[in-house]
C-alpha positions as CSV (number, residue, x, y, z in Angstrom):
1,M,19.5,0.9,-17.5
2,T,21.2,1.6,-14.3
3,A,22.2,-0.2,-11.7
4,G,19.3,1.1,-9.5
5,G,17.0,0.0,-12.3
6,Q,16.5,3.6,-13.4
7,P,16.2,4.8,-17.4
8,D,19.5,5.3,-18.2
9,I,18.9,8.6,-20.3
10,S,22.5,10.5,-19.5
11,G,24.1,12.0,-22.1
12,L,20.8,12.0,-24.0
13,K,19.6,15.9,-24.6
14,L,15.6,16.2,-24.3
15,R,13.3,19.2,-25.3
16,S,12.5,20.9,-21.9
17,S,10.5,23.6,-20.0
18,A,10.8,24.7,-16.7
19,A,8.5,22.0,-15.6
20,Y,11.3,19.0,-16.3
21,K,14.4,21.0,-16.0
22,E,15.3,19.4,-12.4
23,W,13.8,16.1,-13.2
24,F,15.6,15.5,-16.4
25,E,18.8,16.6,-14.0
26,G,17.8,14.2,-12.1
27,L,18.3,11.4,-14.5
28,G,21.0,12.8,-16.4
29,A,19.4,14.2,-19.5
30,T,21.1,17.5,-21.2
31,N,18.0,20.5,-20.8
32,V,17.1,21.9,-24.3
33,M,14.9,24.3,-23.4
34,M,12.5,26.0,-26.1
35,A,8.8,25.9,-26.8
36,P,6.4,23.2,-28.0
37,A,6.1,24.6,-31.3
38,E,9.8,24.2,-32.4
39,T,9.6,20.3,-31.2
40,F,9.2,19.1,-35.1
41,S,11.8,21.2,-35.9
42,A,14.3,20.1,-33.5
43,F,13.7,16.6,-33.9
44,E,14.3,17.1,-37.7
45,R,17.6,18.4,-36.8
46,R,18.3,16.3,-34.6
47,I,18.9,19.0,-32.1
48,V,17.2,16.9,-29.5
49,D,16.8,12.9,-28.6
50,G,13.9,13.0,-26.8
51,L,11.1,14.9,-24.6
52,A,8.6,14.3,-22.0
53,I,5.3,15.0,-22.9
54,A,1.8,14.8,-21.7
55,A,0.5,11.5,-23.0
56,I,-2.4,13.1,-25.1
57,N,-0.3,15.5,-27.2
58,F,1.7,13.5,-28.4
59,G,0.5,13.1,-32.0
60,D,-0.3,16.7,-32.1
61,L,3.4,17.3,-32.5
62,G,3.5,15.4,-35.6
63,I,6.9,13.9,-34.0
64,T,5.9,10.0,-34.1
65,P,8.4,8.9,-36.7
66,F,11.4,10.2,-34.6
67,I,10.5,8.5,-31.6
68,K,11.7,4.7,-30.7
69,A,10.7,4.4,-27.5
70,R,8.9,5.8,-24.7
71,I,9.3,5.4,-20.6
72,D,6.2,4.2,-18.6
73,P,5.2,4.5,-16.2
74,Q,3.2,8.2,-16.8
75,V,4.5,10.3,-13.6
76,W,2.0,13.2,-13.9
77,Q,-1.5,14.0,-15.3
78,I,-3.0,17.3,-17.2
79,D,-5.4,18.6,-14.8
80,T,-8.4,21.2,-16.3
81,L,-9.1,24.1,-14.2
82,I,-12.3,25.9,-13.8
83,I,-11.4,29.3,-12.0
84,M,-13.4,31.8,-10.7
85,N,-12.9,34.9,-8.3
86,A,-13.9,33.8,-4.8
87,D,-15.5,37.0,-4.1
88,E,-17.5,36.8,-7.0
89,F,-18.4,33.1,-6.2
90,D,-19.0,34.1,-3.1
91,S,-21.4,36.7,-3.9
92,L,-23.8,34.3,-5.4
93,P,-27.0,32.8,-4.3
94,P,-26.4,29.5,-3.1
95,E,-28.4,28.2,-6.2
96,A,-26.1,29.4,-8.6
97,R,-22.9,28.1,-6.4
98,K,-24.5,24.5,-6.4
99,I,-25.6,24.8,-10.3
100,I,-21.2,25.7,-10.8
101,E,-20.3,23.0,-8.2
102,D,-22.2,20.4,-9.6
103,A,-21.2,21.2,-13.5
104,A,-17.6,21.3,-12.0
105,I,-18.1,17.6,-11.1
106,R,-19.7,16.1,-13.6
107,R,-16.9,17.9,-16.0
108,E,-14.3,16.7,-13.4
109,A,-15.7,13.3,-14.2
110,E,-15.8,13.7,-18.1
111,T,-12.7,15.0,-18.2
112,V,-11.0,11.9,-16.9
113,D,-13.2,9.5,-19.0
114,T,-11.9,11.8,-22.4
115,F,-8.1,11.6,-21.1
116,T,-8.2,8.1,-20.6
117,A,-9.5,7.5,-24.1
118,M,-7.5,10.0,-25.6
119,V,-4.5,8.2,-24.2
120,A,-5.6,4.8,-25.2
121,T,-5.8,6.4,-28.4
122,E,-2.1,7.9,-28.2
123,D,-0.8,4.6,-27.0
124,A,-2.4,2.4,-30.1
125,A,-1.0,5.1,-32.3
126,Q,2.4,4.9,-30.8
127,A,2.2,0.8,-31.1
128,A,1.0,0.8,-34.4
129,A,4.1,3.1,-35.4
130,G,6.5,0.9,-33.3
131,V,7.4,2.6,-30.4
132,E,8.9,0.5,-27.9
133,V,7.3,0.9,-24.4
134,V,10.1,0.8,-21.6
135,A,8.1,-0.3,-18.6
136,L,9.9,0.4,-15.3
137,E,8.3,-1.7,-12.7
138,G,8.1,-2.3,-9.1
139,A,11.0,-0.2,-7.1
140,A,12.3,1.2,-10.1
141,A,9.0,2.8,-11.3
142,Q,8.4,3.6,-7.6
143,A,11.8,5.6,-7.6
144,Y,11.1,7.1,-11.3
145,H,7.7,8.4,-10.1
146,D,9.2,9.8,-6.8
147,L,12.0,11.5,-8.4
148,A,9.3,13.4,-10.7
149,H,6.8,13.9,-7.4
150,G,10.1,15.6,-5.7
151,V,10.8,17.8,-8.1
152,V,7.3,19.4,-8.2
153,W,7.5,19.1,-3.9
154,N,10.5,20.6,-3.7
155,R,9.9,23.5,-6.3
156,L,6.4,24.1,-3.9
157,E,8.5,24.0,-0.5
158,K,10.8,27.0,-2.0
159,A,8.2,29.3,-3.2
160,A,5.6,28.8,0.2
161,P,7.2,26.7,2.6
162,E,4.4,27.8,5.0
163,N,1.5,25.6,2.8
164,A,3.6,22.7,1.4
165,A,3.5,20.3,4.1
166,T,-0.6,21.3,4.1
167,L,-0.7,21.0,0.7
168,R,0.6,17.9,0.4
169,A,-0.8,16.3,2.9
170,A,-4.1,17.0,1.4
171,L,-3.2,16.0,-2.4
172,T,-1.8,12.9,-1.5
173,D,-1.8,10.1,0.7
174,D,2.7,10.0,1.2
175,Q,3.6,9.1,4.4
176,A,6.3,11.7,3.6
177,A,3.9,14.4,3.9
178,G,4.3,15.5,7.3
179,Q,7.5,15.5,7.2
């Protein structure tokens, strides 16, 4: 651990993608950019030391034998999206829009329950395989979370500065949202 209570992963080579690049750099790790399908071989050949991955996809890659520890808390989540053209949706009769809206609300609740169960299954499999959980707490956990989320907000502010503050205020209870 660093003096600030953050995990010391400086010098580790982590399987990465654009989503993780700045976050890993902020933690001092080296990015090894590759497609998910290449991850198992990268571990097998010792090209990477670790990775960040959605909690529900961990077992799918077959890499559990290579993993010795994981860092908690989880900082991001997977979102399942239902996308429809706005003009087409608006052109539907109100009854049809209501059916779609109600189905989306039900599916969102079901997805939360499904993902929660999947994470519990993955956690149990990791524990059975002897994967150590390095659980950050208090200020260290908050700093870890803030670094990961700050990367996302900074990216949005660069891409869409005219919308970033409004979107952040709508999606978070962060006091810094208006700054």
